[in-house]
C-alpha positions as CSV (number, residue, x, y, z in Angstrom):
1,M,26.6,26.4,0.1
2,N,27.0,23.0,-1.4
3,K,23.6,21.6,-2.6
4,E,22.9,18.1,-3.8
5,L,19.7,16.3,-4.9
6,I,19.6,12.6,-4.4
7,I,16.7,10.8,-6.1
8,N,15.6,7.2,-5.3
9,S,13.1,5.8,-7.8
10,T,11.2,2.6,-6.9
11,S,8.3,0.9,-8.6
12,G,5.7,2.8,-6.5
13,E,7.2,6.2,-5.7
14,V,10.0,8.6,-6.2
15,E,11.9,9.9,-3.1
16,I,13.8,13.1,-3.5
17,A,16.3,14.2,-0.8
18,L,17.8,17.7,-0.8
19,L,21.1,18.0,1.0
20,E,22.8,21.3,2.0
21,D,26.4,20.8,3.0
22,K,25.7,17.0,3.3
23,Q,22.8,17.6,5.7
24,L,19.3,16.5,4.8
25,V,16.9,19.5,4.7
26,E,14.1,18.4,2.5
27,L,12.5,15.0,1.8
28,N,9.8,14.8,-0.9
29,K,7.9,11.7,-1.8
30,E,5.9,11.4,-5.0
31,K,3.6,8.4,-5.5
32,L,3.5,7.4,-9.1
33,N,-0.3,7.0,-9.0
34,N,-1.0,10.3,-7.3
35,E,-4.0,11.8,-9.1
36,F,-4.2,15.2,-7.3
37,S,-1.1,17.3,-7.3
38,V,-0.8,21.1,-6.6
39,G,-1.0,22.8,-10.0
40,D,-3.2,20.3,-11.8
41,I,-6.1,21.9,-13.7
42,Y,-9.5,20.2,-13.7
43,L,-12.9,20.7,-15.2
44,G,-15.2,20.3,-12.2
45,K,-18.9,20.4,-11.6
46,V,-20.4,22.5,-8.8
47,R,-22.0,20.1,-6.4
48,K,-23.3,22.4,-3.7
49,I,-23.4,26.1,-2.8
50,M,-22.9,27.0,0.8
51,P,-24.0,30.6,1.3
52,G,-23.1,30.5,5.1
53,L,-19.5,29.7,4.2
54,N,-19.5,31.8,1.1
55,A,-18.1,28.8,-0.7
56,A,-18.9,25.9,-3.0
57,F,-18.1,22.2,-3.1
58,V,-17.0,21.1,-6.5
59,D,-16.8,17.5,-7.8
60,V,-13.3,16.9,-9.3
61,G,-13.4,13.1,-9.2
62,Y,-12.1,12.7,-5.6
63,D,-13.9,10.9,-2.8
64,K,-14.5,14.2,-1.0
65,D,-15.7,17.2,-3.0
66,A,-13.1,20.0,-3.4
67,F,-13.6,23.2,-1.5
68,L,-13.8,26.5,-3.4
69,H,-14.1,29.8,-1.4
70,Y,-15.4,33.0,-2.9
71,L,-12.0,34.7,-2.3
72,D,-10.3,31.9,-4.3
73,L,-12.4,32.6,-7.4
74,G,-10.1,35.4,-8.5
75,P,-11.3,38.8,-9.7
76,Q,-11.6,37.7,-13.3
77,V,-13.7,34.6,-12.8
78,Q,-16.5,36.0,-15.0
79,S,-14.0,36.2,-17.9
80,L,-12.8,32.7,-17.2
81,Q,-16.3,31.3,-17.1
82,K,-17.2,33.0,-20.3
83,Y,-14.1,31.5,-22.0
84,V,-14.9,28.0,-20.6
85,R,-18.5,28.2,-21.9
86,M,-17.1,29.0,-25.4
87,G,-14.6,26.3,-25.1
88,L,-17.1,23.6,-24.1
89,S,-19.3,24.6,-27.0
90,G,-16.4,24.4,-29.4
91,N,-16.3,28.1,-30.2
92,A,-13.0,28.8,-28.6
93,A,-10.9,26.6,-30.9
94,N,-9.5,29.5,-32.8
95,L,-10.0,32.3,-30.3
96,S,-7.0,33.9,-28.9
97,I,-7.1,35.3,-25.4
98,A,-5.6,38.5,-26.8
99,D,-8.8,39.0,-28.9
100,F,-11.1,38.1,-26.0
101,S,-13.6,40.6,-24.6
102,M,-13.0,40.7,-20.9
103,E,-15.8,40.8,-18.3
104,P,-15.8,43.2,-15.3
105,D,-14.0,42.1,-12.1
106,I,-16.1,40.7,-9.3
107,V,-16.0,42.6,-6.0
108,K,-14.2,41.2,-2.9
109,T,-17.3,41.5,-0.7
110,G,-19.6,39.6,-3.1
111,R,-21.4,36.4,-2.5
112,I,-20.6,33.1,-4.2
113,N,-24.2,32.3,-5.2
114,S,-24.1,35.4,-7.5
115,V,-21.2,33.8,-9.4
116,L,-21.7,30.0,-9.4
117,K,-24.8,27.8,-9.6
118,P,-25.3,24.1,-8.8
119,N,-24.3,21.7,-11.7
120,Q,-22.3,24.5,-13.4
121,Q,-19.0,23.4,-15.0
122,V,-15.9,25.3,-13.7
123,L,-12.3,25.3,-14.7
124,I,-10.2,25.1,-11.5
125,Q,-6.7,24.4,-10.3
126,I,-5.6,22.3,-7.3
127,A,-4.2,24.7,-4.6
128,K,-3.9,22.1,-1.8
129,E,-3.7,18.3,-2.1
130,P,-6.2,16.2,-0.1
131,I,-5.1,16.3,3.5
132,S,-6.5,13.9,6.2
133,T,-10.3,13.7,5.8
134,K,-10.5,16.9,3.7
135,G,-10.8,17.0,-0.1
136,P,-8.6,19.2,-2.3
137,R,-8.6,23.0,-1.9
138,I,-9.0,24.6,-5.3
139,T,-8.9,28.0,-7.0
140,S,-10.3,29.3,-10.3
141,E,-7.5,31.9,-10.5
142,L,-5.3,29.8,-12.8
143,S,-1.6,30.2,-13.0
144,F,1.2,28.5,-15.0
145,A,4.6,28.4,-13.3
146,G,7.8,28.4,-15.3
147,R,11.5,28.7,-14.6
148,F,11.6,32.5,-14.6
149,V,7.9,33.7,-14.6
150,V,4.4,32.7,-13.7
151,L,1.7,33.3,-16.3
152,I,-1.8,34.3,-15.1
153,P,-4.5,34.3,-17.8
154,F,-7.2,37.1,-17.6
155,S,-5.1,39.4,-15.6
156,D,-3.2,42.6,-16.4
157,K,-0.8,42.9,-13.4
158,I,2.9,42.5,-13.5
159,S,4.5,41.6,-10.1
160,V,8.2,41.2,-9.2
161,S,9.5,38.8,-6.5
162,Q,10.1,40.7,-3.2
163,K,13.5,38.9,-3.0
164,I,14.8,41.0,-5.9
165,K,15.9,44.0,-3.9
166,S,17.6,46.2,-6.6
167,P,15.1,49.0,-7.7
168,D,16.9,49.2,-11.1
169,E,16.6,45.5,-11.7
170,R,13.0,45.4,-10.7
171,N,12.2,48.3,-13.2
172,R,14.2,46.6,-15.9
173,L,12.4,43.3,-15.5
174,K,9.0,45.1,-15.5
175,R,9.8,46.9,-18.7
176,L,10.9,43.7,-20.4
177,I,7.8,41.8,-19.4
178,T,5.5,44.7,-20.4
179,S,7.0,44.5,-23.9
180,I,6.7,40.8,-24.4
181,R,3.7,39.6,-22.3
182,P,0.6,38.4,-24.2
183,K,-2.5,40.7,-24.0
184,N,-4.9,39.9,-21.2
185,C,-2.3,37.9,-19.3
186,G,-0.7,38.9,-16.0
187,V,2.9,37.9,-15.1
188,I,4.7,37.2,-11.8
189,I,8.5,37.6,-12.2
190,R,10.3,35.0,-10.1
191,T,13.5,35.5,-8.1
192,V,15.6,33.4,-10.5
193,A,14.8,35.9,-13.3
194,E,17.2,38.4,-11.8
195,N,19.8,39.6,-14.3
196,K,18.4,37.2,-17.0
197,L,18.3,38.3,-20.7
198,V,15.0,39.1,-22.4
199,A,15.5,36.0,-24.7
200,D,15.3,33.7,-21.6
201,L,12.2,35.4,-20.3
202,D,10.5,35.4,-23.7
203,A,11.2,31.7,-24.2
204,D,9.8,30.8,-20.8
205,L,6.7,33.0,-21.3
206,K,6.0,31.4,-24.8
207,T,6.3,27.9,-23.3
208,L,3.7,28.8,-20.6
209,Y,1.4,30.4,-23.1
210,K,1.4,27.2,-25.2
211,K,0.4,25.3,-22.1
212,W,-2.5,27.6,-21.6
213,E,-3.5,27.2,-25.3
214,A,-3.3,23.4,-24.8
215,T,-5.6,23.7,-21.9
216,T,-8.3,25.6,-23.9
217,R,-8.1,23.2,-26.8
218,K,-9.0,20.2,-24.5
219,L,-12.2,21.9,-23.3
220,A,-14.1,21.0,-26.5
221,S,-14.0,17.3,-25.7
222,A,-14.0,17.5,-21.9
223,H,-16.7,16.3,-19.5
224,A,-16.7,17.1,-15.8
225,P,-15.1,15.8,-13.6
226,Q,-11.9,15.5,-15.7
227,K,-8.3,16.4,-15.5
228,I,-7.5,18.9,-18.3
229,I,-3.8,19.3,-17.8
230,G,-1.3,18.1,-15.2
231,E,1.5,20.0,-13.4
232,I,5.0,18.7,-14.1
233,D,6.1,15.9,-11.8
234,R,7.5,16.7,-8.3
235,T,11.2,16.1,-9.3
236,T,11.0,18.5,-12.2
237,A,9.1,21.1,-10.2
238,I,11.8,21.0,-7.5
239,L,14.5,21.5,-10.1
240,R,12.6,24.3,-11.8
241,D,12.2,26.1,-8.5
242,I,15.5,25.7,-6.7
243,L,18.2,24.9,-9.3
244,N,20.9,27.5,-9.0
245,E,24.7,28.0,-9.0
246,E,25.0,26.4,-5.6
247,F,23.9,23.0,-7.0
248,N,26.8,20.7,-7.8
249,N,25.3,17.2,-7.8
250,I,22.0,15.6,-8.9
251,V,22.2,11.8,-8.5
252,V,19.4,9.4,-9.6
253,N,19.3,5.6,-9.5
254,D,16.8,5.1,-12.4
255,I,18.1,5.3,-15.9
256,G,14.8,6.5,-17.4
257,L,14.4,9.3,-14.8
258,F,18.1,10.1,-15.3
259,E,17.5,10.7,-19.0
260,E,14.3,12.8,-18.3
261,I,16.2,15.0,-15.8
262,K,19.1,15.4,-18.1
263,S,16.8,16.5,-20.9
264,Y,15.1,19.0,-18.7
265,I,18.3,20.5,-17.3
266,Q,19.5,20.8,-20.9
267,K,16.5,23.0,-21.6
268,I,16.5,25.2,-18.5
269,S,20.2,25.4,-17.6
270,P,22.6,23.8,-20.2
271,D,25.7,24.8,-18.3
272,K,24.6,22.6,-15.4
273,I,24.1,19.4,-17.5
274,H,27.4,17.9,-16.1
275,I,26.0,17.7,-12.5
276,V,23.4,15.1,-13.5
277,K,24.7,11.6,-12.7
278,H,23.4,8.1,-12.8
279,Y,24.0,5.9,-9.8
280,S,24.3,2.2,-10.5
281,G,26.0,0.9,-7.4
282,K,24.8,-2.2,-5.6
283,I,24.3,-0.4,-2.2
284,P,20.9,1.4,-2.1
285,I,21.4,5.0,-3.1
286,F,20.0,6.5,0.1
287,E,22.3,4.3,2.2
288,Q,25.3,5.1,0.0
289,Y,24.8,8.9,0.6
290,G,24.0,8.5,4.3
291,I,20.4,9.6,3.9
292,D,18.8,6.6,5.5
293,K,20.7,7.2,8.8
294,Q,19.8,10.9,8.7
295,I,16.1,10.1,8.2
296,K,16.0,7.8,11.2
297,N,17.8,10.4,13.3
298,S,15.5,13.3,12.1
299,F,12.0,11.9,12.3
300,G,10.0,10.7,15.2
301,K,8.8,12.4,18.4
302,T,12.3,13.1,19.8
303,V,15.0,14.7,17.7
304,T,18.4,15.0,19.3
305,I,21.1,17.6,18.4
306,K,24.8,16.7,18.7
307,S,25.4,18.9,21.7
308,G,22.8,17.0,23.8
309,T,19.9,19.5,23.2
310,Y,16.8,17.8,22.0
311,L,13.4,18.6,20.5
312,I,10.0,17.0,21.4
313,I,7.6,17.4,18.4
314,E,3.9,16.7,19.0
315,H,1.1,17.0,16.4
316,T,-2.6,17.8,17.0
317,E,-5.4,18.4,14.6
318,A,-5.2,22.2,15.1
319,L,-1.4,22.8,15.4
320,H,2.1,21.4,15.9
321,V,4.0,21.9,19.1
322,I,7.7,21.8,19.5
323,D,9.3,21.8,23.0
324,I,13.0,22.7,23.4
325,N,15.0,20.8,26.1
326,S,18.6,21.5,27.0
327,G,19.3,17.9,28.0
328,H,22.7,17.4,29.6
329,R,24.1,20.6,28.0
330,V,25.0,22.8,30.9
331,N,28.1,25.1,31.1
332,S,29.0,25.7,34.7
333,D,31.2,28.7,33.7
334,Q,28.1,30.6,32.3
335,N,25.0,31.8,34.0
336,Q,21.5,30.4,33.3
337,E,20.6,33.2,30.8
338,T,23.7,32.6,28.7
339,N,23.1,28.9,28.7
340,A,19.5,29.4,27.7
341,L,20.4,31.7,24.8
342,E,23.0,29.2,23.4
343,V,20.6,26.3,23.6
344,N,17.8,28.3,22.0
345,L,20.0,29.6,19.1
346,E,21.1,26.1,18.4
347,A,17.6,24.7,18.6
348,A,16.3,27.5,16.2
349,V,18.6,26.2,13.5
350,E,17.2,22.6,13.9
351,V,13.6,23.9,14.2
352,A,13.9,25.6,10.8
353,R,15.3,22.5,9.3
354,Q,12.6,20.3,10.8
355,L,9.8,22.5,9.3
356,R,11.3,22.1,5.8
357,L,12.1,18.4,6.3
358,R,8.7,17.3,7.5
359,D,6.9,20.0,5.4
360,M,4.9,21.0,8.5
361,G,2.2,23.4,7.7
362,G,-0.5,25.4,9.6
363,I,0.2,26.8,13.0
364,I,3.4,25.8,14.8
365,V,4.1,26.8,18.4
366,I,7.6,26.5,19.7
367,D,8.3,26.5,23.5
368,F,11.9,27.8,23.8
369,I,13.7,27.9,27.1
370,D,12.7,31.1,29.0
371,M,15.0,34.1,28.8
372,T,14.6,37.3,30.8
373,L,16.5,39.8,28.7
374,G,14.7,41.4,25.7
375,L,18.0,41.6,23.8
376,N,18.4,37.8,23.9
377,R,14.8,37.2,22.8
378,R,15.5,39.5,19.9
379,K,18.7,37.5,19.0
380,L,16.6,34.3,19.0
381,Y,13.9,35.9,16.7
382,D,16.6,37.2,14.3
383,M,18.3,33.8,14.2
384,L,15.0,32.0,13.4
385,R,14.1,34.5,10.7
386,E,17.5,34.1,9.1
387,E,17.3,30.3,9.1
388,M,13.8,30.3,7.7
389,K,14.8,32.5,4.7
390,R,15.8,29.3,2.8
391,D,12.3,27.9,3.3
392,R,10.4,28.1,0.0
393,A,7.0,27.8,1.7
394,K,5.3,31.0,2.6
395,H,5.5,31.6,6.3
396,S,5.1,34.2,9.1
397,I,7.0,34.4,12.4
398,L,6.0,36.2,15.5
399,P,8.5,37.4,18.1
400,P,8.9,35.4,21.3
401,S,6.2,36.1,23.8
402,K,6.9,36.8,27.5
403,F,6.3,33.1,28.1
404,G,9.1,32.2,25.6
405,L,6.6,30.9,22.9
406,V,7.2,31.6,19.2
407,Q,4.3,31.2,16.8
408,I,4.8,30.4,13.2
409,T,2.3,30.0,10.4
410,R,3.6,28.1,7.4
411,Q,1.9,27.3,4.1
412,R,0.5,23.8,3.8
413,V,-0.3,22.6,0.3
414,R,0.1,18.8,0.8
415,P,0.1,16.2,3.6
416,E,3.0,16.4,6.1
417,T,6.0,14.1,5.4
418,N,5.9,11.4,8.1
419,V,8.4,8.6,8.3
420,Q,7.9,5.8,10.8
421,I,11.2,5.2,12.4
422,L,10.2,3.0,15.3
423,E,11.0,-0.6,14.4
424,K,9.2,-3.8,15.3
425,C,11.3,-5.7,17.9
426,P,13.8,-7.6,15.8
427,T,13.7,-10.7,18.0
428,C,10.2,-11.1,19.2
429,D,8.4,-9.8,16.1
430,G,6.0,-7.9,18.4
431,T,4.9,-11.0,20.4
432,G,7.1,-10.4,23.5
433,E,8.6,-13.9,23.2
434,I,11.5,-15.0,21.0
435,R,13.1,-18.1,19.7
436,P,16.5,-18.9,21.2
437,S,19.0,-16.7,19.3
438,I,21.5,-19.6,19.5
439,L,19.4,-21.4,16.9
440,L,19.8,-18.6,14.2
441,T,22.9,-20.3,12.6
442,D,21.1,-23.7,12.7
443,D,18.1,-22.1,10.9
444,I,20.4,-20.6,8.2
445,E,22.2,-24.0,7.8
446,N,19.0,-25.9,7.5
447,N,17.7,-23.6,4.8
448,L,21.1,-23.8,3.0
449,S,20.8,-27.6,3.0
450,Y,17.3,-27.4,1.5
451,L,18.2,-25.0,-1.2
452,I,21.5,-26.7,-2.2
453,C,20.7,-30.4,-1.8
454,E,17.0,-30.4,-2.7
455,Q,16.5,-27.4,-4.9
456,N,19.9,-27.6,-6.6
457,E,20.5,-23.9,-6.2
458,K,23.9,-22.6,-7.3
459,Y,25.8,-19.3,-6.5
460,L,23.8,-18.6,-3.3
461,S,24.2,-15.3,-1.5
462,I,23.0,-14.6,2.1
463,F,22.3,-11.1,3.3
464,V,22.4,-10.6,7.1
465,H,22.8,-8.0,9.7
466,P,26.4,-6.7,10.0
467,Y,26.8,-8.2,13.5
468,V,25.7,-11.6,12.2
469,Y,27.9,-11.2,9.2
470,A,30.9,-10.6,11.4
471,F,30.1,-13.7,13.5
472,L,29.6,-15.9,10.4
473,S,32.8,-14.7,8.6
474,K,35.3,-14.2,11.4
475,G,38.5,-16.4,11.6
476,I,40.1,-18.7,9.1
477,F,37.8,-21.6,10.0
478,S,34.7,-19.4,10.1
479,K,31.1,-20.7,9.9
480,R,31.0,-19.6,6.3
481,F,34.2,-21.6,5.5
482,R,32.8,-24.7,7.1
483,W,29.5,-24.4,5.1
484,C,31.5,-24.0,1.9
485,L,33.4,-27.3,2.7
486,H,30.3,-29.1,3.8
487,F,28.1,-28.2,0.8
488,R,31.1,-28.1,-1.7
489,Q,29.9,-24.7,-3.0
490,N,31.0,-21.1,-2.6
491,I,28.5,-19.4,-0.3
492,R,28.6,-15.6,-0.3
493,I,27.6,-13.6,2.8
494,H,26.9,-9.9,2.6
495,P,26.1,-7.3,5.4
496,Q,22.9,-5.3,5.1
497,T,22.5,-2.4,7.6
498,S,18.8,-2.1,7.0
499,Y,18.1,-5.6,8.3
500,H,17.2,-6.2,12.0
501,L,19.5,-8.5,14.0
502,M,17.7,-11.8,13.4
503,E,16.8,-11.1,9.7
504,Y,18.3,-12.9,6.8
505,H,17.4,-13.5,3.2
506,F,18.8,-15.7,0.4
507,F,19.4,-14.5,-3.2
508,N,20.2,-16.4,-6.4
509,R,22.8,-15.6,-9.1
510,L,20.5,-13.1,-10.8
511,G,20.0,-11.2,-7.5
512,D,16.4,-12.3,-7.1
513,E,15.3,-13.2,-3.5
514,I,14.5,-16.8,-2.9
515,K,11.3,-16.9,-0.8
516,M,11.5,-19.5,2.0
């Protein structure tokens, strides 16, 4: 499979598009001022204990207090709290976790008021970003994710990714990690660690251990609520998690970000450094790679598949609902059951893509077209499971019910990606009434006259909708040609597909827009 990562960096956010065989499958948006990201570690203060919920609300500096359930404390929370107290008092500066005296594990059936008290300072990690009206979801079972392994302080367990199937390879990796892991630290071995050398695993583990030491050093001068250490940015995290041999292109339009990514790839996978490319074209990068068009075709309430099948996607507070419709796709040579199976199998592929693309989490209910044969329902279930294997989010799929409904639960750690694709009416601007379209060229000419004759502007460029561009430029004696003769100046006209029909803008020689 051919994978590409196209990165569009603007002043306010970074948009990251993942393409598989030129098809958009993931769209991530990272705001540059986002203060709460999954993986960030904070020193928080317990605001309120809720015995009925067996949970606590913790102040981490957000408008809404973060939610910490007893089961998210982690079995070794007593050891963590002891270490934090020593760190806050300045006694942990030279203390290694290997020399630390561990406390007993807490029981799973315990109560949170036996572990935490109001106004107590706690070291926590963001597990879910703030979503809707809810504050962040947090955990005190800290983890540091690397390229090949995940380091878990105050643990002694070594786990291997279930996607590594070979028993020999699983045993090899366990033996290697057992020999190199720091004392009192647990390790999760990630899928990409398969067949890697001990030197690669050791380097990754040492990097993560240094990150943990940096966290503890900052405790001496910390005051809750305060961020102690931040997770790497979204772009780097995606590269860390999914970069593999199938990648053959990483294109970014920002030179600074390009250098950062190149430096990171040099560290984690030097043999892939050649795939990182800087885009400097005049056409916006998402338009150049056809991503803008795919976004507009893939978001919204109705999503159409090429064959005519379409999906209706609705969102509620409790769950997401997807309805499958065959549209005009009907094969008269086949019976209804066969037609339903073909439509459902095709829709299953698109459903799996939509879940990744929109990052839909929680409960998803899919209403497929009814099928009477159990064998066909099994085929649909197998197809959906196969397509969902590429989804990095944790998920669970139930077989189709007798009503044709498939239920999926999918991990939700950040707000759903939502792109508004409905556009304001290009002619009435939402009022229901428009100026006569015949006056468009007169308006442009009047503005040209003002800019050239009164403002003495040179080297003007006009960006318009492609249809208007064709109208203004067609023929030998085109409208543009007449303007050039009239104003005795070369006037450049450029098509811009993102503009609506009646939209136009003027730009000077430096490429700066001239506000009218």
